[in-house]
C-alpha positions as CSV (number, residue, x, y, z in Angstrom):
1,M,0.0,0.0,-0.1
2,G,1.4,3.7,-1.2
3,R,1.6,6.2,1.5
4,L,-1.6,8.8,2.1
5,P,-2.2,12.0,0.4
6,N,-0.4,14.9,2.2
7,S,1.3,12.6,5.2
8,I,4.5,13.6,6.6
9,P,7.1,10.9,6.3
10,L,6.4,8.9,9.9
11,Q,10.3,9.0,10.3
12,A,10.5,13.0,9.9
13,L,7.2,13.1,12.5
14,I,10.0,10.9,15.0
15,D,12.5,13.0,14.2
16,S,10.6,16.5,14.7
17,G,9.4,15.0,18.0
18,L,12.8,14.0,19.2
19,A,13.9,17.6,18.7
20,Q,11.1,19.1,20.6
21,T,11.8,16.6,23.3
22,P,13.7,18.9,26.2
23,P,17.6,18.3,25.8
24,G,19.0,15.6,28.4
25,R,15.8,14.1,29.2
26,C,15.1,10.2,28.7
27,V,12.9,9.3,26.2
28,W,10.9,6.2,27.0
29,V,8.3,4.1,24.8
30,A,5.5,2.1,26.2
31,L,6.1,-0.6,24.4
32,S,3.0,-3.7,24.3
33,G,4.8,-5.8,21.5
34,G,2.0,-4.7,18.9
35,L,2.5,-3.8,16.1
36,D,1.6,0.3,16.9
37,S,4.6,0.2,19.5
38,V,7.1,-2.5,17.9
39,L,7.1,0.6,14.9
40,L,7.2,3.6,17.2
41,L,10.2,1.8,19.0
42,T,12.0,1.4,15.9
43,L,11.3,4.5,14.7
44,A,12.8,6.0,17.9
45,A,15.9,3.7,18.1
46,D,16.5,5.0,14.5
47,A,16.5,9.0,15.2
48,C,18.0,8.6,18.5
49,R,21.1,7.0,16.4
50,R,21.3,9.9,14.5
51,Y,20.2,12.3,17.0
52,P,22.0,10.9,20.2
53,R,19.1,10.8,23.2
54,P,19.0,8.0,25.7
55,L,15.9,5.8,24.9
56,H,14.9,3.4,27.2
57,A,11.8,0.7,26.0
58,L,8.9,0.1,29.3
59,H,6.8,-3.1,28.9
60,V,3.9,-3.4,31.5
61,H,2.8,-7.3,32.1
62,H,-0.5,-7.2,33.4
63,G,-0.4,-11.5,33.2
64,L,-4.1,-11.0,32.2
65,Q,-3.8,-13.7,29.4
66,A,-2.0,-16.9,28.8
67,D,0.5,-15.0,26.0
68,A,1.6,-12.5,28.8
69,D,5.0,-14.2,28.8
70,G,5.1,-14.7,25.2
71,F,4.6,-10.6,24.9
72,E,7.7,-10.0,27.4
73,V,9.9,-12.3,25.2
74,H,9.1,-10.7,22.1
75,C,10.2,-7.2,23.8
76,R,12.9,-8.9,24.9
77,R,14.2,-9.8,21.2
78,L,13.1,-6.5,19.6
79,C,14.9,-4.2,22.3
80,S,18.1,-6.6,22.1
81,R,18.1,-6.6,18.4
82,L,17.9,-2.5,18.8
83,G,20.2,-2.2,21.5
84,V,17.7,0.0,23.4
85,P,17.4,-1.1,27.2
86,L,13.9,-3.2,28.3
87,F,12.6,-2.1,31.3
88,V,9.3,-4.6,32.7
89,E,6.9,-3.9,35.2
90,R,4.8,-6.6,36.3
91,V,1.4,-5.6,37.8
92,S,-1.7,-6.8,39.2
93,V,-5.0,-5.4,37.8
94,D,-7.7,-4.8,40.5
95,T,-11.1,-5.4,38.6
96,T,-13.0,-5.1,41.8
97,R,-13.8,-1.6,41.9
98,G,-16.4,-0.7,39.4
99,Q,-14.0,0.4,36.6
100,G,-14.0,-3.0,34.3
101,L,-11.2,-5.1,32.7
102,E,-10.2,-2.0,30.6
103,G,-10.7,1.0,32.9
104,A,-8.4,-1.4,35.5
105,A,-5.9,-2.7,33.1
106,R,-5.5,1.2,32.2
107,E,-5.2,2.4,36.1
108,A,-2.1,-0.4,36.9
109,R,-0.5,0.5,33.5
110,Y,-0.4,4.1,34.3
111,A,1.0,3.2,38.0
112,A,3.7,1.7,36.4
113,F,4.7,4.1,34.3
114,A,4.8,6.6,37.0
115,R,7.4,4.0,39.0
116,R,9.2,3.7,36.6
117,V,9.6,7.0,34.1
118,G,12.0,9.6,36.0
119,A,10.3,13.0,36.9
120,S,11.1,15.7,33.9
121,D,11.3,12.4,31.2
122,C,9.3,12.1,28.3
123,L,6.3,8.7,27.5
124,W,6.2,8.0,24.4
125,L,2.6,6.1,23.8
126,A,1.9,4.6,20.3
127,Q,-2.1,5.3,19.9
128,H,-3.0,6.8,16.2
129,R,-5.4,8.4,14.4
130,D,-7.8,5.6,14.5
131,D,-7.4,4.8,18.1
132,Q,-8.6,8.6,18.5
133,A,-11.9,8.3,16.2
134,E,-12.8,5.4,18.8
135,T,-12.4,7.0,21.8
136,F,-14.4,9.8,20.4
137,L,-17.2,7.7,19.4
138,L,-16.8,6.0,22.7
139,A,-17.4,9.1,24.7
140,A,-20.1,10.3,22.4
141,L,-21.9,7.4,23.0
142,R,-21.3,7.8,26.9
143,G,-22.6,11.1,26.7
144,S,-19.5,13.1,27.7
145,G,-19.3,16.9,27.6
146,V,-16.4,18.2,25.5
147,R,-13.6,17.5,27.8
148,G,-14.6,13.5,27.1
149,L,-15.1,14.4,23.8
150,A,-11.3,16.2,23.3
151,G,-10.1,12.1,23.7
152,M,-6.2,12.0,23.6
153,P,-3.8,15.2,23.7
154,A,-1.0,14.6,21.2
155,V,1.5,16.1,24.5
156,R,0.3,17.1,27.9
157,A,2.2,17.0,30.7
158,W,1.1,14.2,33.0
159,Q,2.8,14.4,37.1
160,G,5.4,16.0,36.2
161,R,6.8,13.9,33.2
162,R,5.6,14.3,29.2
163,L,3.8,12.5,27.6
164,V,3.6,12.4,24.0
165,R,2.1,10.1,21.6
166,P,4.0,10.9,17.9
167,L,1.8,8.9,15.9
168,L,-1.9,10.3,16.8
169,G,-2.3,11.8,13.6
170,V,-1.6,8.7,11.4
171,A,-3.4,6.5,9.7
172,R,-3.5,2.8,10.9
173,A,-3.0,1.5,7.2
174,E,-0.1,3.9,7.0
175,L,1.3,2.0,10.2
176,E,0.7,-1.3,8.7
177,A,2.4,0.0,5.2
178,E,5.3,0.8,6.9
179,A,5.9,-2.2,9.2
180,A,5.3,-4.4,6.3
181,R,8.1,-2.3,4.2
182,R,10.5,-2.5,7.3
183,G,9.5,-6.4,7.6
184,L,8.9,-6.1,11.4
185,D,7.7,-8.9,13.5
186,W,5.3,-8.3,16.1
187,A,3.2,-10.2,18.7
188,E,-0.8,-10.0,17.8
189,D,-3.2,-9.8,20.6
190,A,-6.2,-12.7,20.9
191,S,-7.6,-10.2,23.6
192,N,-7.9,-7.6,20.1
193,A,-10.5,-9.7,18.6
194,D,-13.1,-9.9,21.4
195,E,-16.2,-7.9,20.0
196,R,-17.7,-8.2,24.0
197,I,-15.1,-5.2,24.6
198,D,-16.8,-1.9,23.4
199,R,-13.8,-0.4,21.8
200,N,-12.9,-3.9,20.2
201,Y,-16.2,-3.9,19.0
202,L,-16.2,-0.3,17.5
203,R,-13.1,-0.7,15.4
204,H,-14.2,-4.5,13.6
205,R,-18.1,-3.7,13.0
206,I,-19.0,0.0,13.2
207,L,-15.9,2.0,12.1
208,P,-15.3,-0.4,8.6
209,G,-18.7,0.3,8.0
210,L,-18.3,4.0,8.5
211,T,-15.6,4.1,6.2
212,A,-17.7,2.2,3.7
213,R,-20.2,5.1,3.4
214,W,-17.8,8.2,4.6
215,P,-13.9,7.0,3.0
216,H,-12.3,9.3,6.0
217,A,-14.4,8.6,8.7
218,A,-11.5,8.4,11.1
219,A,-10.2,11.4,9.6
220,S,-13.1,13.3,10.2
221,L,-13.7,11.9,13.9
222,S,-9.9,12.5,14.8
223,R,-10.6,16.2,13.8
224,S,-13.8,16.9,15.8
225,A,-11.9,15.5,18.4
226,A,-9.4,18.0,18.1
227,L,-11.5,20.8,18.0
228,A,-13.1,19.6,21.0
229,G,-9.5,19.8,22.5
230,E,-9.4,23.1,21.5
231,A,-12.8,24.6,22.9
232,E,-11.9,22.5,26.0
233,G,-8.7,24.7,26.4
234,L,-10.9,27.5,26.1
235,L,-13.1,26.3,28.9
236,G,-10.7,26.2,30.7
237,E,-8.9,29.7,30.9
238,L,-12.7,31.1,31.8
239,A,-13.0,28.2,34.6
240,E,-9.1,29.8,35.4
241,L,-10.8,33.3,35.2
242,D,-13.8,32.3,37.5
243,L,-11.3,30.7,39.9
244,E,-9.3,33.7,40.3
245,R,-12.0,35.8,40.9
246,L,-12.8,33.4,43.6
247,G,-9.8,33.9,45.9
248,G,-7.4,31.5,42.6
249,D,-7.6,28.5,46.3
250,P,-8.7,25.6,44.0
251,A,-9.3,23.3,47.2
252,R,-11.4,26.3,49.2
253,L,-14.2,28.0,47.2
254,P,-16.3,30.8,49.0
255,T,-20.2,29.7,48.4
256,T,-21.8,33.0,47.6
257,G,-19.3,33.4,44.8
258,L,-19.7,30.4,43.4
259,S,-23.8,30.1,43.4
260,A,-23.4,33.8,42.0
261,L,-22.2,31.8,39.1
262,R,-24.7,30.4,36.4
263,P,-25.1,26.5,36.5
264,A,-23.1,26.0,33.9
265,R,-20.5,27.9,35.1
266,Q,-20.5,25.6,38.3
267,R,-20.2,22.5,37.1
268,L,-17.5,23.6,35.1
269,L,-16.1,25.3,37.9
270,L,-15.9,22.8,40.1
271,R,-14.9,19.9,37.6
272,H,-11.4,22.3,36.4
273,V,-10.9,22.4,39.8
274,C,-11.1,19.1,40.5
275,A,-8.7,18.2,37.5
276,R,-6.4,20.9,38.4
277,S,-5.8,19.0,41.8
278,G,-5.6,16.2,40.8
279,L,-8.5,14.6,41.8
280,P,-11.1,12.3,40.1
281,S,-14.3,14.9,38.6
282,P,-17.7,14.6,39.9
283,P,-20.3,12.0,38.3
284,A,-23.2,14.4,37.2
285,A,-25.5,12.7,39.5
286,R,-22.7,13.7,43.2
287,L,-22.2,17.0,40.8
288,A,-25.8,18.0,41.4
289,T,-26.3,17.1,45.0
290,L,-23.3,19.1,45.8
291,L,-24.5,22.0,43.9
292,D,-28.2,21.3,45.8
293,Q,-26.0,21.9,49.4
294,L,-24.4,25.3,48.4
295,A,-27.4,27.2,50.2
296,S,-27.1,25.2,53.8
297,R,-27.0,26.5,56.9
298,R,-23.7,28.4,57.8
299,D,-23.4,26.0,60.4
300,A,-24.2,23.4,58.7
301,D,-21.3,20.0,58.1
302,V,-22.6,19.0,54.5
303,R,-20.8,16.4,52.9
304,V,-20.9,14.4,49.1
305,A,-18.6,12.2,48.2
306,W,-17.7,9.8,45.5
307,E,-14.5,7.8,44.9
308,G,-11.6,9.6,45.7
309,V,-12.8,12.8,46.6
310,E,-15.0,14.2,49.5
311,A,-16.9,17.7,48.8
312,R,-17.3,19.2,52.1
313,V,-19.6,22.5,52.7
314,W,-18.9,24.7,56.0
315,R,-19.6,28.6,57.1
316,G,-19.9,29.5,53.2
317,E,-17.1,27.9,52.1
318,L,-16.8,24.6,49.8
319,Y,-13.8,22.2,50.8
320,L,-12.3,19.5,48.1
321,L,-10.5,17.1,49.5
322,A,-9.1,13.8,49.2
323,P,-10.2,11.2,52.0
324,L,-7.6,10.7,54.6
325,P,-7.4,7.1,54.9
326,C,-8.4,5.7,58.3
327,L,-6.3,5.3,61.3
328,P,-6.9,1.1,62.8
329,D,-8.9,1.7,65.9
330,G,-6.9,2.1,68.8
331,W,-4.0,2.7,66.9
332,E,-1.1,4.7,68.9
333,T,2.4,4.6,68.5
334,S,5.8,5.6,70.6
335,W,7.5,8.0,69.1
336,S,10.8,10.0,69.8
337,G,9.9,13.6,68.8
338,K,12.2,13.4,66.1
339,T,11.5,14.1,62.5
340,P,9.7,12.0,60.9
341,L,6.3,10.9,62.6
342,V,5.1,7.6,60.6
343,T,2.3,6.2,60.9
344,P,-0.3,4.1,59.1
345,Q,-1.9,7.0,57.0
346,G,1.9,8.1,56.1
347,S,5.2,9.7,57.1
348,Y,5.0,13.7,58.4
349,A,8.1,15.8,58.4
350,V,7.8,17.1,61.9
351,G,9.4,17.1,65.1
352,L,8.7,18.1,68.7
353,R,10.0,18.0,72.0
354,H,10.7,20.5,75.0
355,R,12.2,23.4,75.5
356,T,13.7,22.7,78.3
357,E,13.2,19.3,79.5
358,A,14.8,15.8,78.3
359,T,10.9,14.1,77.3
360,G,11.8,10.6,77.0
361,P,9.2,9.2,74.3
362,L,6.2,10.7,73.7
363,L,3.1,8.5,73.0
364,V,0.8,9.3,69.2
365,R,-2.6,8.5,68.9
366,Q,-5.9,9.8,66.9
367,R,-7.8,13.1,69.0
368,Q,-10.4,10.7,70.8
369,G,-12.4,14.0,72.7
370,G,-12.0,15.7,75.8
371,E,-8.5,16.6,75.8
372,T,-7.0,19.5,77.3
373,L,-3.3,21.4,76.8
374,R,-2.6,24.3,79.6
375,L,-1.1,27.3,77.8
376,T,1.0,30.1,78.7
377,G,-0.8,32.8,79.9
378,R,-4.0,30.9,79.4
379,G,-3.5,27.9,81.8
380,S,-6.0,24.6,80.7
381,R,-7.8,25.0,78.0
382,D,-10.0,22.6,76.4
383,L,-8.8,21.0,72.8
384,K,-12.3,21.3,71.3
385,R,-12.8,24.8,72.4
386,L,-9.3,25.8,70.6
387,L,-10.1,24.3,67.6
388,Q,-13.3,26.3,67.4
389,E,-11.7,29.4,68.0
390,M,-9.3,29.3,65.3
391,E,-12.3,27.4,63.1
392,V,-10.5,24.3,62.4
393,P,-13.7,22.9,60.2
394,P,-15.2,19.8,62.1
395,W,-13.9,16.8,59.7
396,E,-10.2,18.2,60.1
397,R,-11.1,18.0,64.2
398,Q,-11.9,14.6,64.0
399,R,-8.7,13.0,62.3
400,L,-6.1,15.4,64.5
401,L,-3.4,13.5,65.9
402,V,-2.6,14.3,69.6
403,A,0.9,13.7,71.0
404,W,1.1,12.7,74.7
405,W,3.5,13.2,77.5
406,D,3.6,11.8,80.9
407,K,0.0,10.8,80.3
408,T,-0.6,15.0,79.3
409,P,-1.9,15.8,75.8
410,V,0.8,18.4,74.9
411,A,0.5,19.0,70.8
412,A,-2.2,18.7,68.0
413,L,-1.0,18.1,64.8
414,D,-2.8,18.3,61.1
415,P,-2.0,15.8,59.1
416,L,-2.9,17.7,55.7
417,S,-1.2,20.3,55.9
418,E,1.7,18.6,58.4
419,R,1.8,21.4,61.0
420,W,0.8,21.9,64.8
421,L,-2.2,23.6,65.1
422,V,-1.5,24.2,69.1
423,M,1.5,23.0,71.6
424,A,0.9,23.4,75.4
425,S,3.4,25.8,77.5
426,G,7.2,24.7,76.9
427,W,6.7,23.0,73.4
428,R,7.6,23.8,70.1
429,G,8.1,22.1,66.6
430,E,10.9,21.6,64.6
431,S,11.5,21.3,61.2
432,P,13.3,18.3,59.5
């Protein structure tokens, strides 16, 4: 098959992508062993020989198929022939969280990417134009908005790394032709023929019919995704302007200002701040429930949750936060007072000691209620009232950690901000 009209030579496309990679940064290629990633790695290796740049391949072993070990073997042989270092990440796919097999595998795969690919490095993925068309159709069939219809971006920042899809504008037919011209071998994933999977059904049943009637269907759908991406960018700018007008803190929004926006802009802003904070976007029903709660009494403690997020309305402000894991019942630990403080929730870079006395070990446990601290010039004060005076939200009060010395509470730690909210007379916090 010849080249498609008006297409850029594939090697030139890869060379251009390499030239846009910041100097000194390693390029990683996600290598499944299929045609697309095998060709991408081959082209990248050619480019890196002519324009020297560190190049690594990363294979994620999902362990979901009998052929999984064979995929790994194929990747090892290819990388040995190309002289490219290969790293293999074995993952366990959790299908119990309601994401479906595809969603769970994708989550496990990206977690593996985050573990292996260094900060500031570039990760190249091999999705192409037909993949983008399928993504657009899936989003449309799910009733997605502009963000979903935008599909996959060609380049985006991701957890401090640069995610690049150099082949996103290239048709699958062109990749097949180039792979055949180069005499490449690749591993066929048998699951790609399973039409019970939505994407495969679109690929084998729907897109061929669309292409028979409209030959440029995939290109048109991909272009629509690109236009949706432009619209999504403009909507993001609008949401950022609204955020700035409401104080600029994505985790804490004044409900009065939020309520003054039209409902569509409220929904846009809340999805934007979740994305900006790395939190999952709210489902439509949860978002509607949350917006209905904005006018709650000022003293009410409103909680609306969805997976990975707690939204709270309290004293005229909306708080968006990731839920903190619960400590085991009765948990407590002996602590030297020197940083870090290690708990089942994580490690905190805090220290605590008495200004004059050698204190010995401290005991740290979750706040139980009823604690009192002796403060300089104020005598003994109930911790609950002190937290109310400081306007600490109720849900944050419940998960504070309290340090005890000689059976006496001496300090209260906010684990979210990693700071001591209050310390008894004679005590002081220490930084790392």
